[in-house]
C-alpha positions in Angstrom: 85.7 41.6 85.1 89.2 42.4 83.7 87.9 42.7 80.2 84.8 44.8 81.0 85.8 46.9 84.0 88.5 49.5 84.2 91.3 49.0 86.7 90.6 50.6 90.1 89.4 50.0 93.7 85.8 49.3 92.4 87.0 46.5 90.1 89.3 45.0 92.9 86.4 45.0 95.4 84.1 43.4 92.8 86.6 40.7 92.1 87.0 39.8 95.8 83.2 39.8 96.4 82.6 37.8 93.2 85.0 35.1 94.3 82.7 34.6 97.4 79.6 33.7 95.2 78.9 30.4 93.6 76.9 30.4 90.4 75.7 26.9 89.4 73.6 27.7 86.4 71.8 30.4 84.4 69.2 32.7 86.1 65.7 31.4 85.9 63.9 32.5 82.7 62.5 36.0 82.9 64.4 37.1 86.0 67.6 38.5 84.5 67.7 42.3 84.0 67.4 43.5 80.4 69.1 46.7 79.2 66.4 48.8 77.5 68.1 52.1 76.8 70.7 54.7 77.6 71.2 58.5 77.7 74.6 60.2 77.9 74.8 62.8 80.7 78.4 63.9 80.0 81.1 63.0 77.5 84.8 63.6 76.9 87.1 61.5 74.7 88.5 59.9 77.9 85.3 59.5 80.0 81.6 59.3 79.6 78.7 59.2 82.1 75.4 57.7 81.1 72.1 56.5 82.6 71.4 52.9 81.7 67.7 51.9 81.7 67.0 48.4 82.8 63.9 46.3 83.0 63.5 43.6 85.6 60.3 42.1 87.0 58.3 44.3 84.6 59.7 47.5 86.2 62.0 50.1 84.6 64.9 51.7 86.5 67.9 53.8 85.5 71.3 53.8 87.1 74.3 56.0 86.5 77.3 54.3 84.9 80.7 55.7 84.1 82.9 54.4 81.3 86.5 55.3 80.5 88.6 54.9 77.4 91.5 52.6 77.9 93.2 53.4 74.6 91.7 50.3 72.9 88.1 50.1 74.2 85.6 51.6 76.6 85.5 49.9 80.1 83.0 50.3 83.0 84.5 52.3 85.9 83.0 50.4 88.9 82.3 52.7 91.8 84.4 52.5 94.9 82.8 50.9 98.0 80.4 53.4 99.6 80.0 55.6 96.5 77.4 53.5 94.7 74.1 55.1 93.7 70.7 53.5 93.7 68.8 53.0 90.6 65.8 55.4 90.1 62.4 54.2 88.9 61.3 55.1 85.4 57.8 55.3 83.9 59.0 55.2 80.3 62.1 55.6 78.1 61.4 59.2 77.0 64.8 60.8 76.2 66.6 57.5 76.1 68.1 55.8 73.1 66.1 52.6 73.0 67.9 49.2 72.8 66.0 46.5 70.9 66.1 42.8 71.5 
């Protein structure tokens, strides 16, 4: 998480919770979410907000993500506990920049 997530309460909480989980192997084939597209909703040189479209179990959803510039790279700003937003269902990728496999 330290290389992908920006410092903050969200990252600290994620690290504590992640330590409580044991992963013994890869996810079963076809069950891992696949990033399908994105659309920026706001941008400054220091911070950007986007919706990330993900496919899982043959369903499309989009969730808001915030990234911040660290001076060397963009990092995900994980939400503080209690401020998370739920993913919203999508019927298609209209308006999104499509990501290809």
